[in-house]
N, C-alpha and C positions, 0 to 999 in steps of 0.2 A: 227759574232758578231757587234752590233752597239753601240757607245756611249751613255749611258744613263745620266749620269751626268760627273762630271770632273773626278771620281776615278771608277765608276760602269760601265760595260758593260751589254749590254742586247742581247738575242736571242732566236728567235721563233723556238721551237722545233715540230711546226706541220709540215712543209716541211721535217725534217729531220729524223724523225720518223713516218710519214704517221699516220694512224690512230690509233696507240698505243696510250692510255693514261695513263698518270701517276699520282700519287699522290707525294706529298713532302716526305710523307713515305716511299715511294718504290726507291728513288732515293739516289745516292751518286754521288759526281762530284770530278773529280781528276784533277790535275794540273802535268804534266809532271811525272805522274804515282804515285805521293803523294796525300793524303785524304785532302779535304778542309772542312770547317767545316758549317755547317749551320748556318744562320745568328742569334745571340744569345746575351741575356745580364746575366750575364758581360760578355765580350770578351773572347775568351779562352785563358787561361794563365796558361794551365797546372793543373788548380784545379778547383774543385767545390767551389761554398762559403764554409766557415766553418759554422756550422749550430748553434752552441750555441746560440748568441745574437742576430741573424740575423731574425729568422723568426718564427712564432709559427703556427701552425694548427689547426683550430678547425675541429673536427672529429666526427664521429658518423651519419653524414646525408649523404642523397643522393648526395650532394654538397658540399665538405669539402671548408673550405676557408683558403687559405692561407693567411697569414698578414706578411708583412716586411716591417721597415720602410726604406730600402735599394732601394725598389721599386722607380723609378721615377714617379714624377708627370704628369701623363698624361692623356688624356681623357678617358673614358669608354670603348670605342671601339679602342684602341691602339692596345692591345693584341689580337684581335680578329683572330682567326685561328692557333693561336699558342699553344704551349704544355709548361709544366713545366717536366724537368726531375729532380727527385729525387735519390739521393743516398739513398736508401730506408733501408739499414742495412749496417753491416761493411763488405759486399763483395758483394752487388749487386745493380742495379738501377731498377727504374720503370719509368713510363712515364705517365702525365694525360693532357688531352685537357684541356685548359680553356674555361670556358664558354664564349659565346659571351656577349659585352657590361657589362661585370661584374667587371670590374676595378675601383677602387675609395678609397680613402683614405688610400693608401698603401695595400690594399684587393684585393685578386680575388678569385671568385668560380672554383672548378674545377668540370671534369664530371665524375672523378672516385675517390673514396676513396682511401687514402693511409695511412702507418703506421704513429701513432703520433711520433713516435722516429726515425727521419730522421737524415742523416748527412750533408746534403748540397741541393742545387738546383741551375737551371739555367733556364731561359726562352728561348725558340727558335722556330724559326719557323713564324717569323714574317718579313716583308719586311723592317720595318722601323728600324728595328734590324741590318740591315747590313749595319755597319759603320766602318769596319776594314778591311785590307788586308787579303787574306785567307778564305773571307766568300762568302759565295751564298744563294739564296733565289729562289724557284719555285712557280710562279703561276701557280695553275694546270688549272684554269678554262680559263685563256687566252694562256695557255702552253708557257708561257715567263720564261725563265731562267736567273736571274740576278747575277753577279758575281762580286768581287772585286778582280784582281788577285793578287796574294802573290808579294810583293814588290811594288806594285802600279804600275806595268808596263802595258804596252798595253796588251790585250789580244792577239793578235797576236804574242807575244813574247813566249808563250809556247804550248805545246800540252793539250786540254781540252778533258777530256771523260767522259760520264756521263753513269751510271750501264744502261742496257737494261734489261737483263733477269735474272729470281730470281735464276736458274741454269744453272750449266755446263753440267752436266749428270745427268737427274733426273727418278731413276727407282722405280714407286710404290711397286713394288714388282717382286722376282725372277729373279734378274741378277744373274744367276749362272754360274760357270765354264767360268768367265770372265778375262782380263787381260787388264788393263787400263795403257799404257805404254808410257812415254815422251812426254804428252800432258802439256800444260800450262794454268791452269786456273786463271781469273784476274775479279775482280770488279763483282761478282755475289751479287745480293741483299739479297740472301739467304744462300744458299752453291753452292761451286765448285763441287762436288759430294754428291748427295742424294739418300742413297737407302734405301729400306724395304724388309724384309724377303727374304736374299739372303745368299748365301754360296759360297766357293771356287772362291773368289774374290781377284785378287793382283791389287794394285796400286802401280807403282814403276817408278820411275826416272819422276815424274810430279812435276810441281811448282804450288802452289796454292798462290795468292797473292791478297789482298786487298778486300777480301769477307768482308761484312756487318756482317753475323752471324756466318758461320761456313764455315772453309775449305771442311772438309771430315765429313759427317752427315750419321750416320746408325741406324737403328733398326732392332733387331731381326738378327743380322749378326753371322754367325758361318765360323769356318774354312779359314779364310781370312788373308790376308798378306799387311800391309803398308811398303814399304821399300824403302829407297833411295829418299824421295820425299824431298821438300823444300816447307817450310809454313812461309809465312812473311807478316806483316803488315794486321792481320786479326783482326778485330772489336770484336768479340765475341770468340768463341773458334774454334782451330784448327782442332783438332780430337776429337768429341764425338761419342761414340757407346752407345746406350741404348739396354740391352738385348744381352749380349755379351758372345758368348762363343767360346772357341779355337782359339781367332785372336792373331794376333803379330802385334805391332807397332816397326820396329827395322830400326835403323840407317838411321833415318829422323832428317831433320836439321828445327828447329824453332827458329823463330826469330819475335820481337816486334806484340806479341800475346797479345789482352787485354790491352792495353796501351793507349786507347781513353778514357779519362775520361768520363762516361755517357753514351759512345755509346756501341754498341754490343747487346746482346740480353736481353731485358727487363724482368724483374721479374725471371731471373735465374741467375747463375753464369758461368763465363767464365773460362776456362782451357784451358792450351795447348794440353793436351790429358786428355780425362773424358772417364770413363768406368763408366757404372753405371748397376747394374744387371749382372745375368748370371754366370760363371765360368770358369777358367783357361786360361786368358789371359796373354799375355807376352806385357811388355814394356822393351825394352833394346836397348842399345847401341846409345839413340839419344841425340843429341846436341840442348840444348835449352837456349837461351839468351834474356835478355830484355823483361821481360813478367810483365805485369801488374797483373798478376793472378797467380794461382796455374799451377805448371809444369804437375805433374801427379796427378790424382784423380782416386781412384778406389772404387766402391762400389758393385764390384762383389767379389765374392770368388775366392780364390786360384789363386791371382794375382803376377806375378813375376815381380818387378820392380828392374832391374839391370843394372849397366854400363853405366847409364846417366848421362853426365854432364850439370848442372844447374847453370847458372850464372844470377845473379839479376832478382831476380823472387819478385812476390806480391810487384808490385809497387804501385798501384792504389787503392788497397784495405786495410782495417787496420786489418782483420782477416781472415787468410787463412796460409796456406804453401806450402814449393817446394813440398812436396810430402803428400798427405792426403790419409789415408784409412778411406772409410767412415764407419757410424755407423754400428752395427751388421754384419759386414763383416769378415771373417777369413780365416786362409790357407795361408796367405801372405807372400812373401820373398821379402825383401827389401834389396839390397846388391851390396856393391861396386859402389855405386854412389857417385859422388863429386857435394856437392851442396855448392855455395858460393854466398854470398849477398843476404839474404831475407831480405828486406827492409821496407815493411810497409808502411802505408801513414798516418800521424799522424794528417790529417785533417778530424778530425771526431768530434762527441759530446765530445766523452769519450777521455782522455788523454793515455788510455791505448792500446797500441799497440800490438795485439794479434796476433802475426804473428811467426811461427814455421818453422825449417828446415824440420822435419819429425813428421806428427801429426799422431796419433792412436786415432781414435774418440772414441765415447762411445759404449762399447760392442765389440770392436775389439778384437779377439780370436786366438790363436794357431799361432803365427804369430814370423818371425825371421827377426831381424833387424840387420844386419851384414855387417862387412867390410866397411860401409860409411864413408866418410869425409865431415864434415859440419863445415860452418867457416863462419863469419860475419854474424850472425843472431841477430836482434834488440829484439826479443824474445826468445823464447826458442830454443835450437837446436833441442832436442827431447821432446814431449809433450804427456804422455799417459793420456786418460781420462775414466777410469772405464773399464780397459782391462783385460785380465785374458790369462793366458799361453804362455806370450811373452817373448822370449829371446832378451836381448840386447847385442851384443858381438863384440868385437874386432873392434869397430868404435874409429875415431878419431875426435873428437871437440874441436874446440878452437876458440877464438875471438867471443865470443857470451855474452850477458848479463845475461844468467842463462843456464845452461848446459843441465839439466835433471830435468822434472816438471812432478809430480805425481797429477793429478787434484782432485781427490776423494779419499774415502776409499775403493771405489768399487774396486778399481784394485787390481787384486790377482794372484799369481802365475808368479811373473816378477822375471827373474833370468837377471843379471846386471854382468857381467864377461868381463875382458880382455879388457875393453875401455881404452882410452888414453883420458884424461879432461886436 
């Protein structure tokens, strides 16, 4: 490191990484194991801008225009190379590059279309925005890395690490009859483990930390087990399996998942455990705490979600649930879970905070929700939306603003019995 100015240091990555060329989008920077923030405006303070009166979008063209009176008056080229991160709906984010030399009179044009209804934004990835402790910037042309250390200390006062590889283990197909035991995966820009078309895989006693997108990501996975692993400080989803059959996620610890406002996986939703498509999966005995997102999502049929402990979930979005059963899925068992503190994020265009303890989405069918304890939920403890043949029995629900909510008249054949409200 060399001193760049009074507070910012600069390092040349050419010698450090040889011929490996990075872009600003492929890097993450860490100080003593904690993720730093890419230079941005406004500075990171735990929230995006609340959007209601602060900007407008002119959409429907190839180059939509963002207009905000709060953007500082600067030259047309000031934001060149930067991007705008939007909270594009109530539970996800999008990112769009700023067109060169396009800023003027509180407006800038963007390279990609975004929805007209957005919930907040910030600008990132411009060196001039590096103006606060804990921020960084990378000049990919010169391969120069700039950093303002946390606490405004010298760069030598801490351990600085930069992500290098996209994956820890990456199998494009057929990782069968394999055990991954006792490994530590840190700071991958994509995923700690990435699998496709595999079966009979066991991942146990491993640690996944500081991945930018996924801890464990798989597609077409069957007859596999994730047990006794720890997932921590993952910007996107800790575990995501698409097309999942006969898998078990059991006895794992999840902390600080999806809590980085505006980071993670753009265009989709973060979850501690997400299972989409397939059948007969089990999520049981896991401990989940301090989540910005949903704890457990399943859009696959026949999922058993049982004996999980979920504390402080859904902190960075305003519409989600600790446990969410996806539309058009069925034959689930949601039993004996303890859910406490589903908080929601009121920083949105709407003052509605639609967060739930347990959410059965549209057309969920033939499902039993039993023996759960749900408390301290800003929205509905249990929310049903057009479901059929559902049993709600022997649950304990307290300290919520609305215990049980039926969204529409399409809900049918619901048996509510033995609950303690």
